[in-house]
C-alpha positions in Angstrom: -2.9 -2.5 44.3 0.9 -2.6 44.8 2.6 -3.3 42.4 4.1 -6.8 43.3 0.3 -7.5 43.5 -0.5 -6.4 40.4 2.2 -8.2 38.9 1.2 -11.3 40.7 -2.7 -11.3 40.0 -3.2 -9.5 36.2 -2.2 -13.4 34.1 -4.3 -15.0 36.4 -7.3 -13.2 36.7 -6.9 -13.3 32.8 -7.0 -16.6 32.5 -9.6 -17.4 35.1 -12.1 -14.4 33.4 -11.9 -16.5 30.5 -11.6 -20.2 31.7 -14.6 -21.1 30.0 -13.4 -19.8 26.4 -10.2 -21.8 27.3 -11.8 -25.1 28.3 -14.2 -24.7 25.1 -11.4 -23.9 23.0 -8.8 -26.9 24.3 -11.7 -29.4 23.9 -12.6 -28.4 20.2 -8.8 -28.1 19.3 -8.2 -31.9 21.0 -10.7 -33.4 19.0 -11.0 -31.7 15.6 -8.1 -31.1 13.2 -7.2 -28.0 11.8 -9.3 -26.9 8.9 -6.5 -26.0 5.9 -7.1 -22.6 4.1 -9.7 -21.7 6.9 -9.7 -17.8 7.9 -11.4 -16.1 10.1 -11.3 -12.6 10.1 -12.4 -10.9 13.5 -13.1 -7.6 14.8 -14.7 -5.7 17.4 -14.2 -2.1 16.2 -17.2 -2.0 13.7 -20.3 -3.5 12.8 -19.0 -4.7 9.3 -15.6 -5.4 7.7 -13.5 -2.2 7.5 -10.2 -1.4 6.5 -7.6 -3.8 6.5 -9.2 -6.9 6.9 -11.8 -5.5 4.1 -8.7 -5.4 2.1 -7.3 -8.5 2.9 -11.2 -10.1 2.7 -11.5 -8.5 -0.9 -8.1 -9.9 -2.5 -8.1 -13.5 -0.9 -9.2 -16.1 -3.7 -12.2 -17.6 -2.5 -11.9 -20.8 -4.0 -8.7 -21.4 -2.4 -9.9 -20.1 1.3 -12.7 -20.9 3.7 -13.2 -17.3 5.1 -15.7 -16.7 8.0 -16.2 -13.3 9.5 -16.7 -12.3 13.2 -17.7 -9.1 15.0 -17.2 -9.1 18.9 -19.5 -5.7 19.5 -22.5 -7.4 20.8 -23.6 -4.8 23.9 -25.6 -6.9 25.7 -23.7 -9.6 28.3 -25.8 -12.6 27.4 -25.6 -12.3 23.4 -21.9 -11.1 24.1 -21.0 -14.8 25.5 -22.5 -16.6 23.2 -20.8 -14.7 20.8 -17.6 -15.0 21.9 -18.3 -18.7 22.6 -18.8 -19.5 18.5 -15.9 -17.4 17.7 -13.8 -19.3 19.8 -15.4 -22.8 18.8 -14.7 -21.7 15.3 -11.2 -20.5 15.8 -9.8 -23.6 17.6 -10.5 -24.8 13.7 -9.1 -22.3 11.2 -5.2 -22.8 10.7 -5.2 -18.2 10.4 -7.0 -15.7 12.8 -6.8 -12.4 11.5 -7.7 -9.6 14.2 -7.4 -5.6 13.8 -7.4 -4.2 17.2 -6.5 -5.4 21.2 -9.1 -8.1 21.8 -8.8 -9.5 25.5 -10.5 -12.7 24.8 -7.7 -13.8 22.9 -5.0 -13.6 25.1 -5.6 -16.5 27.5 -5.9 -19.3 24.9 -3.0 -21.3 24.4 -2.6 -21.4 20.5 -2.9 -24.7 18.7 0.2 -26.0 16.8 -1.3 -25.0 13.0 -3.0 -21.8 13.8 -1.8 -18.3 13.1 -2.6 -15.2 14.8 -2.2 -12.4 12.7 -2.6 -8.6 14.3 -2.9 -6.7 11.6 -3.3 -3.4 13.7 -6.2 -0.5 12.6 -3.3 2.5 12.6 -0.4 3.0 10.3 2.6 4.4 11.3 4.2 4.2 15.4 2.4 8.2 17.1 1.0 7.5 20.5 2.2 4.5 22.5 0.6 1.5 22.7 0.6 -1.9 24.7 3.8 -2.6 26.5 5.4 0.6 25.7 3.0 2.2 27.8 4.2 0.5 30.9 5.2 3.4 33.8 2.5 5.3 32.2 -1.3 5.3 33.4 -3.3 2.2 31.6 -0.2 0.2 30.4 -0.1 -3.5 31.2 2.2 -4.9 33.5 5.1 -6.8 32.3 3.3 -10.3 33.1 0.3 -9.5 31.6 -0.7 -12.2 28.7 -2.1 -9.3 26.8 -1.2 -9.4 22.8 1.7 -12.1 23.8 0.7 -14.7 21.5 0.7 -13.4 18.4 2.6 -15.2 15.8 2.3 -12.4 13.2 2.4 -8.5 13.0 2.2 -6.1 10.3 3.8 -2.9 9.8 3.9 0.1 7.7 7.3 0.7 7.5 11.1 -1.2 8.0 12.0 1.1 11.1 9.1 0.9 13.0 9.5 -2.8 13.4 11.2 -2.3 16.7 8.2 -0.4 17.9 5.5 -2.8 17.7 7.8 -5.5 18.7 8.0 -3.7 21.9 4.3 -2.8 22.2 3.4 -6.2 21.7 5.8 -8.0 23.7 6.7 -10.4 20.6 10.3 -10.7 19.0 11.2 -8.5 15.6 11.1 -12.0 13.7 7.2 -12.1 14.5 6.6 -8.2 12.9 6.9 -8.0 9.0 7.0 -4.5 7.0 4.3 -5.5 4.3 2.5 -2.2 4.7 -0.9 -1.7 5.8 -3.1 -3.4 2.9 -6.0 -0.9 3.5 -3.2 2.0 1.9 -3.3 0.5 -1.7 -6.7 2.9 -2.1 -4.5 5.6 -2.1 -2.8 4.5 -5.5 -5.4 3.1 -7.1 -7.3 5.7 -9.4 -9.9 3.4 -10.2 -10.5 2.5 -6.8 -11.1 5.4 -5.6 -13.5 6.5 -8.5 -15.6 3.8 -7.6 -15.8 4.5 -3.8 -16.4 8.5 -4.8 -19.2 8.1 -7.3 -21.8 6.7 -4.2 -20.5 8.7 -2.1 -20.9 11.6 -3.6 -24.5 10.8 -5.0 -25.4 9.9 -1.2 -23.9 13.2 0.3 -24.1 16.2 -2.2 -23.2 18.6 -0.2 -20.0 17.3 -0.3 -19.6 17.9 -4.4 -17.5 21.6 -4.8 -16.4 22.3 -1.3 -13.6 22.8 0.4 -13.9 20.2 2.9 -12.2 20.4 6.2 -12.0 16.8 8.3 -11.9 17.0 11.9 -10.8 14.0 13.1 -9.3 13.9 16.8 -8.5 10.7 18.7 -10.3 10.3 22.0 -9.1 10.9 25.5 -9.7 9.3 28.3 -8.1 5.8 30.0 -9.8 3.7 26.9 -12.7 2.1 25.3 -15.3 2.8 28.2 -14.1 6.0 29.5 -13.5 7.5 26.0 -14.6 11.5 25.5 -13.4 14.4 23.3 -13.4 17.9 25.7 -15.9 19.5 23.8 -14.6 22.9 25.3 -11.8 22.6 22.9 -14.0 23.3 20.3 -16.6 26.2 19.6 -18.7 24.9 17.0 -20.6 28.8 17.0 -17.2 30.5 16.4 -16.2 27.8 14.1 -19.1 27.9 11.6 -19.1 31.9 11.6 -15.3 31.6 10.5 -16.4 29.4 7.7 -16.3 31.0 4.0 -19.1 30.0 1.9 -17.4 27.1 -0.1 -16.3 25.6 3.1 -17.8 22.5 4.9 -16.8 20.8 8.1 -17.4 16.8 8.1 -16.9 15.9 12.2 -15.5 12.2 12.2 -15.2 11.3 16.1 -12.9 8.3 16.9 -15.3 5.3 17.3 -15.1 4.8 21.1 -16.3 8.4 21.4 -20.0 7.7 21.5 -21.0 11.4 22.6 -21.6 13.4 19.6 -20.6 17.3 19.2 -23.4 19.3 19.5 -23.8 21.2 16.1 -25.7 24.6 16.0 -28.7 24.4 14.4 -27.6 27.3 12.4 -24.7 26.1 10.6 -26.2 22.2 10.3 -25.3 23.1 6.7 -22.0 23.6 6.9 -21.1 21.2 9.2 -22.0 17.7 9.6 -21.9 14.6 11.4 -20.7 11.6 9.9 -18.9 9.8 12.5 -21.1 6.7 12.2 -19.6 6.0 8.5 -17.6 3.0 8.5 -14.7 3.6 6.2 -12.7 6.3 7.2 -10.6 6.2 4.3 -12.8 7.4 2.3 -13.8 10.9 4.3 -10.0 11.4 3.7 -10.5 10.8 -0.1 -13.2 13.6 -0.2 -11.4 16.2 2.4 -9.2 18.8 1.3 -8.0 19.5 5.1 -7.6 17.3 7.6 -7.5 19.0 11.2 -6.1 16.3 13.5 -4.3 15.7 17.1 -2.5 12.7 17.9 -4.6 10.2 15.6 -2.8 8.0 13.2 -4.9 9.1 10.3 -2.0 11.5 9.5 -0.1 8.4 8.1 -2.8 8.0 5.8 -3.4 11.3 4.7 0.3 11.6 4.0 -0.3 9.4 1.3 -2.2 11.7 -0.4 0.1 14.3 -0.1 -2.6 17.2 1.4 -2.4 19.4 4.0 -2.9 18.9 7.9 -3.3 21.3 10.6 -2.5 19.3 14.2 -4.5 21.1 16.9 -3.3 19.7 20.0 -4.4 22.2 22.8 -2.9 19.8 25.4 -0.2 18.5 23.9 1.9 19.2 27.4 -0.3 17.0 29.3 -1.1 14.5 26.5 3.3 13.8 26.2 3.2 13.2 29.8 0.4 11.3 30.3 0.5 8.8 27.0 3.4 9.5 25.4 4.9 9.3 21.8 7.1 7.0 19.9 8.7 9.9 19.0 9.4 13.4 19.5 6.1 15.3 18.6 8.1 17.5 16.0 8.7 14.0 13.6 5.3 13.6 12.8 4.2 17.5 12.1 4.3 18.1 8.5 2.1 20.8 9.2 0.8 23.6 11.1 0.7 23.5 14.9 -2.6 24.9 16.7 -2.3 25.2 20.6 -5.4 27.1 20.5 -8.7 27.5 18.6 -8.1 31.1 17.4 -4.4 29.6 15.9 -6.9 26.5 14.3 -9.0 28.7 12.6 -6.1 31.1 11.5 -4.2 28.2 10.6 -6.7 27.1 8.5 -7.0 29.9 6.1 -3.8 28.8 4.3 -2.4 25.5 5.4 0.5 24.6 4.0 2.7 21.5 4.1 6.3 21.3 4.8 7.5 19.0 1.5 10.9 18.4 3.8 9.1 17.1 6.2 6.3 15.1 4.5 9.1 13.2 2.5 11.0 12.5 5.8 7.9 11.3 7.5 7.1 9.4 4.6 10.3 7.5 4.7 10.0 6.9 8.3 7.2 5.9 8.6 5.3 4.4 5.2 8.1 3.3 3.1 6.2 -0.4 2.4 3.5 1.5 1.9 3.4 1.5 -2.1 0.2 -0.1 -3.6 1.4 -3.8 -3.1 0.5 -4.0 0.6 -1.9 -6.4 -0.1 -0.6 -8.7 -1.9 2.7 -8.6 0.1 0.8 -9.4 3.0 -0.9 -12.0 1.5 2.6 -13.8 0.5 3.7 -13.2 3.7 1.3 -14.7 5.9 -0.7 -17.0 3.2 2.3 -17.8 1.2 4.8 -18.9 2.7 4.2 -22.6 4.1 2.3 -23.6 7.5 2.3 -22.3 10.8 5.0 -23.1 13.4 4.5 -23.4 16.7 5.4 -20.7 19.3 6.9 -21.2 22.6 5.3 -18.4 24.6 7.2 -17.3 28.1 4.4 -17.0 29.9 3.1 -20.7 29.8 6.1 -21.8 30.9 5.6 -20.4 34.5 3.2 -21.3 36.9 0.6 -19.0 36.2 
């Protein structure tokens, strides 16, 4: 499609596709008041609350706030439509809506005054380009798109990357708050870690007393439907053969990747797949080494100050096609392996570059200090009623 036509059609198609939900939202909003201190937590990533949403839920005062949860992940088109409609009707009556990912249903809705739409994004830091930062790259939205632009609030893990998320979501800098990521509080709470690790080890005793290597790459492909991980990157036969007697590899694929890597039966006691485990940070706690590529897990893991091996056989292609907010060298506080043999060598004795890790923390994680959840609650819930936002894309003729 020619660029001029894409610019013209994209927002109109967004409005048309969600016409029924726009009508339902406007109808309910015109007839029902906003319920004070009402909160919706919505995700399309998991079947349970996880990550930032889980931490916020656990710390909100249930006597003060009325909290509702929605999981917009139904595989059936009919059930998904019913589910989405229920969500939109509920959303039209609440004061706060918290979302943790890209959610197309939201963006065609013109928020009523008194509602805050808060993006608590599932990833720390600013690594691979997202949203409007991808304009000019494959999969990037056109400037006229309505996606993301109606957030009233966005949170990030550091002051220095507020500008990156303002660009990514096409919102003002005043919208972006450096609260830190609520889920990062886990890494500063030994008691909470103990409460997590005891049942985890009880259910997975093979994790005990091992050097746990967590393999957690991001996905390749254009998005959720086309996501995959190239099985040519990893030879699990050779990987298993190279492991020591005390080594255990835990595979945690990105939630978008549905095809598991085939584990050779001979190494079933040395390589296990926990991709379905919902709380990624729990697996970070039990791991001794992280092997990843362009995953935001490097930010969470930096708070543990444990070794990371960056396994990036397609770094040049990924940089050209997807792009990073900063030069890749700024992220690599551990050894970089460009080939599978280099990965095996790096795992023998991975080292952390302490100076680079300190610089990494200062740049990307300066608001992750064990108090991010309370800071989030203070900024979002304790600063008074929401203020209506005037969105440029509603002022045109779309």
